[in-house]
N, C-alpha and C positions, 0 to 999 in steps of 0.2 A: 263656854269657846266654842264646841261643836254645834250645839244648838243655834248660836248666832251665825254661824255659818251657814246653816242650812237654809234660814230663815233670807238670807242673803244672796242664796243661790237659786232660791224660789222666786223671789221678786224680779230677779235677772230676767231667769226664763219667762215668765209672763209678762214682762215687757217686751221681750223679744218677741212673742208671740203676736203681742197686741200690735206691734209695728210690722209684721210681715216678714219678721226674720225668720232664720232657722230652716225648718221644713219644707216641704213643697206644698204653694200655695193652690187652694181650688182652681181649677179652669175659668178662664175669662169669659163672660159673657159678650164681650164685643165681636162682631162677625167680622171676618178675614176673608178676601176676596182670594178666590183661588182659581187660575188657568185651568181651562179643561186640557187635558193631554191632547197634542197635535199629532192628527193622523195622517202621515206621509201622503203626498197627492202624485199620484203617477200622471206625468206627462201624455197628452193625447196627440199623437202625431196624424195629420191630417192623412187621409190617403192619397196617394200617388198616382194623378190622372196621368195616363200617357198621353203623349204630345206626337202628332202625328207631323212629321216635318214639312213645311208648305215646299211645293214643288217650284223649284225657279226657272227650270229648263222648259224649254216647248220643244225640244227634238222630236223627230218623229222616225220610226223606221230602225233597222237592225241588220248588224252583221251576224254571218255563222262562224266568223272568224277574221282576227285582225289581217290587215293586209301585209304583205311579205314585201316590204321594200328592198329590191335589189339592185344591182350594179345598172343594168336597164330599165331602169323604171323610169317611164314618162306620164306625161299626165295632158289634157285638155282642159281646158277653162273658156267658160262663156257668159258674160255678162251686158247687160246694154252698152253698147258701145266699145266693147272689147271682146278678143277672140284671141286666147292666147294657148300656146302648147310649148313642151320642150320637156326637158329634165326633170325629174322628182328627184334630185338628189336630197333634198332634206324635205322630210314630210315627218307632219305631227300627228296622230290619229290617238282621240282619247278613249277609253273602255267601251263608249257606246258605240264605237266605230266611225263617228264624225272626225274629219279632218280638218284643222285648222290652218294648215301652213301647207303649203305646196309649191314646190319650187320657192321662186321669191315672192310667192300671193302670199299675204297673212290674214287672217280675220281675228278680230279683237272685239272687244266691248260687252259690256255688261246689261243685259244678257246677251251675248252670242248665241244664234240659233242655226241648227242645219235641219232642213227636211228632208224626207225620204232617204235616209241614210240606208245603203245597202251594199252588199259586197261580200268577200271572202279572202283567203290567202292571195287570190289572183288579181284582185281590184278592190277599188275603194271609191263609191260614188255617192253624191248627194248634192243637196242646193241649200246654200247659203241663205238663210233668209231674214235675220237680224242681226245686226252688230256692222262694224266697220272694216272694210278690206283695204291694202294697200298692195300698190301693183307698180309696175314700171310706167303708169299712165296715172299716179297718184292716188288720193283715197277717195272711197265710195263709201256713204253712209246708206247702209240696208233697214227699212223702218217697217219690214213685214209687209210690204205693198207689193208691187210688180217688179221692183228692180232687185230681183234673185240674181244669183253666182250660180251657175250649175259646175260640177267640176267631175273628172273621173281619172283617177290613179290606175296606173298598170304596168305590167312587165313586157317588154318588147320579144319577140319571138327570137330565137339565137338563129332560125333558118327556117325560109319557108319548105313544105314538103315539095317533091317533084311532081305527083299526082294526088288525087284524092277528093272526093265530094263528102261534105259535112252538112248535117242537117243542124239546124240551130232553134233554139228555144223562145219562147214567146218574147224574151226581152226582159229588162229591168230598166223602167224610164222613172225620171222626175219628173214633178208637174210642170208642163210648158209653162212659161212664163210671159206675159203683155209685154212687148218690147215698142208698140208704137203702131199708127196707121189709123185706121176707125176707131174713134173713141167708144171704149165699153163701161158699163158700169162696174164698181169694185167687185161684182159678184163673178164679173168675168175676168178678174185677174190673171186667175190660174185656171188650167184647164186638164185635160186627161189627154193619155197617149198609148196607143198600142201599136204592135208592128209584126211583120215577119221578114226572114233575112236568109240565104243559103249563101253559100261558100264553096269552090271547090278551087283545084289548082292544077296548074299546068306550066310550062315552060314560059309561059309572059307571067306567073304569078298568081294572085289570088285573084279570082273572078268573084264579085261580090254582087246581088242582087239584093235592095232593100226596099221595105215599102215601112213608112210610117205614117198613122192617122192621127192628126190630132185634133181635140175638140174642144170649146169654149164658148160660153154664152150663146149657146144655141147653134152654134156656126161651125164647119168642119173642113178641115184642110187636109191635104196629102202632102208627103215627100216621098217621092220617087228616085230610086238611082241605080244605076246599072254600070258598074265600074271596074277597072283593074288595078289592084296595090301590087307595084313591081318588086318591093323590097319589103324584108322586114319591118325595119324603122320609118319607112314614108308613109304618106296618107294620099287621100285623095280628095278634091275639092270639088264639091258637084253643084251646079245649078248658081243660084244667087246668095250663096251662103256666106260669103265676104261684102254684100250688099243686104238690101234689105228687101230682098226676094226669098224666093223658095228654094232650099239646098240642105247639103250634109257637107261635114268634113268626116271621112272614115279611116279608122285605124286598125290594125290587126294587135293582137294582145295575145300572151301565153296563157291559154287557162291550167295548165297543170295536168299530169296524166294523160298529156296526147290529147288534149281539150284545146280548142281555140275561141279567142274571144274578138269578136267585131264591136267596136267602139263608135258610136256616133254622137256627134254634136250636130244639131240641126236647127232648121228655121223653117217656121212655116206660114203663109200668111193664107189665112181662113175666107170663107168665101165672103163674108162680111166685110173683107180687107183689113180685119185686124192683122197683127203681125205677132205673133209667138216663135218660141226658142227652149230649146232643152237638150238634154242628153239620155241615151240609153246604152245597154253593155247586154249583147247577147253572147250567150253561151253554144259553143257548135263543137259537136263530137261525133 
């Protein structure tokens, strides 16, 4: 019985080996595709190129300080067919020093451009060059041609001194703009100006002497004035300022620290018959 069992067990073991059962078989010869290890890829960020903002404004000039708009602030404003003055109770001035709202006159538009910006705590001056401004006369569009509008905002003196003579500086001017008369080419729509002024006080008020030379398109003209301003808030109009001739409107302002301002809005007819206008501010001490 034991021998027979051994034979049976041997036969079973041999049968299992032939069928591949039991222990481990030899490795298969079939090729198996193995994916290679994936190496992480670090994203490449393109270099950042700094972008310089495109300038959208065309303002020129600067102020040394923002205008201090006081209770006695006033303005003078001149454009083609419009001369205006009054209290500057409402005044808007941006960080560049450009004024966009002066009294009831408002400059709007995109772009709105102001040229020859100048001033300090005592005054604000400039020339509206592009945009559209509204006033009691309606709306006027400025397209960068000769249809400019010139302004000065200032503070009125509390009182005139009884006596004294003061020396004025060379003045700060806007570029005089063409208003009519003899036709000029586009290169002559704007000109240059320079001037001198003197100021003295006595019992009659402020005695003013003014001379402004304007030139454009190869031609020149002069505005001269000798007048008396009787009180702090009054003005003096000379020559043909209110018409198409040569003349000026003159006002006094408080320059601060014992100094005085002479503000002039003027019109000049040049030798060639072309008419120009602008504004100027003189500091006198």
